[in-house]
N, C-alpha and C positions, 0 to 999 in steps of 0.2 A: 753379512748376508745381504744387507741392503745394497752394498756396492756391487756384489756379484750379480744380483738380480738386475740392477741398472745396466751393468755391462752386457748381460745377455740380451736385454731388451734393445740396447743400442746396436748390437751385432745383428740381431734378427731384423731390425728395421733397415739396417744398411744392406742386408742381403736382399730384402724385398725391393729396395730402391735399385740395387744393381741388376736384379732380374728384370725389372721394368725397363731399365735402360737397354738391356740386351735384346729385348723383343721390339724395341722401337726401330722401325725400318726407315731407311732414308727415303726422302720424297723429292727427287731431282725435278727440276723444271724442264718440261718438254712442250712442244706445240700441242694444243688441245685437240685439233682435228684428227690426227692419226691415232692419238691415245683413245679418244672417244669412240672412233670406229673399231678399234681393237676391243674395247669394253663391250660394245654391242655384239661383236662376234663371240665374246666370252659368254654373254647372256644366252645367245642361241645355243652354243655348244653345251653349256651346263644344263640347260633345260632339256636338250636332246639326250644327254647322258643321265638324266634322272635325278639330278641334284641341283635344282635351280636356286637362284638368289631369292631371298625372302621379299615379300611385298614392300617392306620398309626399305630394304636395300635398293630395290628397283626404283622406288620413289626418290631416294637420295641421288641415284645415278641420273635420273631425268632432271632433277633440280640442278645438279652440278653442270650437266651438259648445256642446260638452258640458261646458265648464269652469264652475266655480262663481264665479269672479271676473269680473264683466261687463266692467270696464275693461280687464283683461288680455286677455280674449277678443276685444274689439274691436281692440285693438292687434295681436294675433296674426293675426286675419283679414286685416288690411291688410298685414301683413308677408308673407303668402302671395301676395296679389294684386299687390303693388307691383313685384316684379321683372319683371312682364309689361307694365308701364305704359310706353308710348312718349311720351305727352303728359300733362302735369299742367295742368289747366285750373282756374284760381282765379277765382271770381266774388265780387267784393268787395261790401260792403253797398250800394253805389250801382249794383250790377248791371254793373259794368265787368269785362270778361273779360281775363285775362292768361294767357299760355301759356308753359310751359317744357318742354324735352325731359326725358323720364323715363329710368330706368335700363335699359329693355329694349334689347337689341341690335338695331340697325336692319338686320336681315338679311332679304332677300327671296329669291325663287327665280324664275328665268326661266320665263315662261308658267305661272305658278302663283301661289297666294295664301298670304299669311301673316296671322295675326290678332294684334292687339295690344289692350291695354287703354288707356282714357283715364280717368284719375282726376280727378274733379270735386270741388273744395272749394267748396261752395255756401254762402257766408256770408250771401247775401241771401235764401236760401230760394226761389230762382227755380223755377218749374214750367214754363217755356217749353221748346221743343224746342232741343236742342243741335245746332248746324249746323257742318259742316266744309266748308272751301273751300280751293282751291289754284290759283295761276296756272299751274301745270303740268298743269292738268286741261282736258279738252275733247275734242270729237270731232276726228278727223283727216280729216274729210270735210265738205263743205258740201252740204246738201240742195238739190236742184234747185228753182229758182223758175220754170222754164218759159221763161226768157229764151233767145233764140237766141244771144245774145252775153253770157254771164254775166261779171261782173267778177271779177278775181282777189281772193278774200277770204281765202285760206289758202295760205301759201307752204310749201315743203317744210321750211324751217327751223322754222316755227311748228309744223308737224306733228311734227317730231322733238322739239321741246321739250314737246309735250303727251304726256308719257309717263305721265300720270296722269289718270284720269277720276273726278271726285268726285260722289257723289250720296247721297241719304238712304236708298237701298235697297241690299241686298247684291248684287243683280245689276247688272253694269256696263251702261252705255248703249253701250259700244263694246268690241270684243274685244281691247283693247290693255292699258293699265294703268289700274287703278281703285283709288281710295281712297274708302272710304265708311264711314259709321257704320251698324252693324247695329241697326235700331230696329224689329224685328218681334218678335212673341211668341216666346219668353217675355220678351224685353226690352221695356221701356216706350218708347213713342214720344216721351215728354217726361220731363224731369227730375222726380223725385219731390218735391223740396224738402228732402230729407235733407241734412245738412251734408256728408256724404261719400257718394259713389256712383260707380259705374264704368260705362263704356260700352265697346262692342266696336268696334274700328277694323279694317276689312279692307282690305288693300293687295294688289293684283294687279299684277305686273310684266310688261311686254311684253319688256323687254330684259335681257340679262345685264350684269354689271359694276357700276360705281359710277354712281349717279344721285342727284341732289339734288332735293329738293322743298321748297317753302315751303307749310306747312300752317297754316291759321288756323281759329279757332273763334269762334263768337258765339252768343248766345241771342236774336237779333233785331236789327233795324236800330238803330244808335246805341249798341250795347253794347260795341263794341270799345274797348279801353283806349288811351290816348294813347301816342304814341311807338312805334307798331308793336309793342306788347308783346302783342298778341293773336295773333301768328303766330310760327312757329319754322321755321328751315331745318334739314332733316335730310339727312345724307348716307347713302344706303342702299347696300348691297352686295348685288346679286342674283346668286345662284349660277347658273352655266350649267346648262341641262338638256339631256339627250340623249333622242332619240326611240327608245323601246324598241318594236320591232315584234313582234307576236305571230303565231305560226304555229299555228293551231288546227286540229286534226284530230279527227274523230269516231271511233267504234269501228271503222269501216270504212276509215279512212284518208282520208276525204273532207274537204275544207275545211268548216269550220263556224263557229259563233259561241259565245262563252262570256261569262259575267259574271265580273268581276274586282273584288275588294276589295283595294286596295293601301294599305298603311300603312308608315310608317318606324318607327324604333326609339322615337320619341317618341309613337307612336300617331296621327300626323297622316295624314289621308286624302289620296289623290291620285287624280284632280284634286280640289281642295278644293270641297266642295259649294256654298259661298257664291258662287263665281264661275263655276260650270259653265255651259257653253253647250250648246245642243241639238247632238246628240241625247242628251247626258248629262243625267240628271235630278238636281236639287238636293235632292230629298226622300228619296233613298235612298243608302246608302253605296256600292253597286256601280256600275260602268260596264260597258257591253257593247262588245266588240270582236270583229269577225269576222277571219277569216284575212287577214293582211297589213296590218291596221290597227295603230295605235301609240298610246302614251301618253308625253308628255314627262316625264322624271324627272331630278332632279339626282343627282349621285353620292352614294352612301350605301348603307345596308342596309335592305331592305324585306321585309315578309312579304306574300305574295300569296295570297289565298284565291280559288279559281276553281271553277266548275262549269258544266255545259252545261244545267242545268235540274233540275227535280224528279226526273227519271228517271235522273240521273247522280250519281255520287259527288261529294262536295265535297272538294277537296284543298287543301293549304296548302303553300307553299314559301317558304323564307327565303333570300334571295340578297343579295349586296353587290357593288358595283363602284366603281372609281375611274378616273381618267384617266391612270394610270401605264402602261397597256398595254391590250391588247385580246385577247380570246379568245372565240370563238363557242361558245355552249352548244348542243351537238348532241344531248344526251340528252333524252328525254321528261321532262315535269314530273310524271310519275306513276310510281309503283312498278309496273312491268309484272307483277310476281308477285302483286299484290293486285288482283283483279278485282272482288271484292265485299267489303264490310265497312263499318265505321263511318267517319264523316267525320273530318276533322282529321288526316290523315297529314302529318307534318311532316318536311321534308327540308331540308338545308342544302348550298349550294355557293357558290363564288365565281367571278364572271366580270367582266371589265372591257371595257366596250363602246367602239367607236369612235363616230363621230357618231350612228350608229344601230346598235342591237344587235337581232339576231333571236333570239327566244325561242320554243321549240317546246313545245307542250303536247298531250297526247293525252287525250281524254275517255273515261271508262270508264262503262259502263252500271251503274246502281245495283243493280238487282234482276233475278233470273232471271224469264223469262216462263214462263207455264204453258200 
């Protein structure tokens, strides 16, 4: 028994070491200036898309760019970005594309978007557009052809398998699950030709729970590597979301509308701007909800900044919830004793919602009338 236990321990330790080696990404040496400029563009794009780098990561990036040793700075910059990499794309000198899964945790959120990075090792100096595809992608409907007796072209099983919709734009072609490369300004629509660069991968999940997807990359027809090495299968886990219903009242107690900026503890925006659908706008952080409308959110801790407009105070509230129980929040989301004053009042409470939670806020006028 002792020998068997020792064997199992050795095998388990070997598996851990092997897995650690698999997620260790290469860090080729490249000139610092173009890489640093690309990282700055990545900062801007991720912030705009609602999933910014953490304050610690931003500090490490500044420290690396300001360093005196160029080789060490390049390695340091890659070490900051690599933990966010879901796919490592390697383009060999013959322009053949090979893909491996990166170290980023494949975690999604139901009815929401997560952003990942794609690291491209470009040995051929290719400047074509990087394309992403998946057999789990596609519309879950068939456009009408005008035929009075249309043929069955899409079964319910096929629709269920299409949990992903892949395109070259950040906005999905369907309101279900989308995987796409963000290739709009400030990101370049094509590869730059630098030996190392990064792309932003956006993934929107329709369903909760575990879902697998085969994701492949190429830089044009015929560039796929042999032996299906240009694709990877990733098992994602999508956290379930709950619909948080807002009860909005104005200063007279009447139903109204307010703007909400919702961020989690990592600073991520909800709903994520890259996959927002009308009437939510992708070019602004806030969303608008009237009395009785909702926003789907996974369990966690959130800071909500809300206001009724320029004539109202702007208030901020931090709350958290889990699925361990439920309790309705009955108090207003403002301090009733403060009717006029500066913005940014911060309050904290904890509540745990059922399938839908009702949150009440009361808007207060900003300034006295004369």
